[in-house]
C-alpha positions in Angstrom: -49.7 106.3 38.1 -52.6 106.1 40.5 -52.5 107.2 44.1 -53.6 104.8 46.8 -55.9 106.5 49.2 -54.8 104.6 52.2 -51.1 104.9 51.6 -49.7 107.7 53.8 -46.1 108.3 52.8 -45.1 109.7 56.2 -46.3 106.5 58.0 -44.7 104.2 55.4 -41.4 106.0 55.8 -41.6 105.9 59.6 -42.2 102.2 59.5 -39.7 101.5 56.7 -42.5 100.1 54.5 -42.3 100.2 50.7 -44.2 99.4 47.6 -41.9 97.8 45.1 -42.1 97.4 41.4 -39.1 96.3 39.3 -38.4 96.9 35.6 -34.8 95.8 35.4 -33.0 92.8 34.1 -33.5 90.8 30.9 -35.1 87.6 29.8 -32.0 85.5 30.3 -31.6 86.7 33.9 -35.3 86.1 34.7 -35.0 82.5 33.3 -31.8 81.9 35.4 -33.5 83.2 38.5 -36.6 81.0 37.9 -34.3 77.9 37.4 -32.5 78.6 40.7 -35.9 78.8 42.4 -37.0 75.6 40.8 -33.9 73.9 42.2 -34.7 75.1 45.6 -31.7 77.5 45.9 -34.0 80.5 46.2 -36.8 80.5 48.8 -39.5 83.1 48.2 -42.1 84.3 50.6 -45.0 85.8 48.7 -48.7 85.7 48.2 -50.9 86.7 45.3 -54.0 88.8 45.9 -56.7 90.4 43.8 -57.0 94.2 43.9 -60.1 94.1 46.2 -57.8 92.7 48.9 -55.4 95.6 48.8 -56.9 97.3 51.8 -56.3 94.2 53.9 -52.7 94.1 52.8 -52.2 97.7 53.9 -53.9 96.9 57.2 -51.5 93.9 57.7 -48.6 96.2 56.9 -49.8 98.7 59.4 -50.0 96.1 62.1 -46.5 94.8 61.2 -48.0 91.3 60.3 -47.0 91.2 56.6 -44.3 88.6 55.9 -42.6 88.5 52.5 -44.0 90.1 49.4 -47.5 90.7 47.9 -48.2 90.3 44.2 -51.2 92.0 42.9 -53.4 90.1 40.4 -54.6 92.6 37.9 -56.5 90.1 35.8 -59.9 91.1 37.1 
């Protein structure tokens, strides 16, 4: 685990913000969920960003402008 220098727990708690990572479910459930999304049953609101954009995401969170989820691209 690595700390994020600009993530202040007391502020995140006060604003009901969270950083979420999920390690539950199995392959079958993931496939079923993706099939529902492909059929248009599930509407997702997300954006993918590189790690160098993480500060901007925290700034958007701070201003209450972030809509949906953010996926971090750790590929480089």
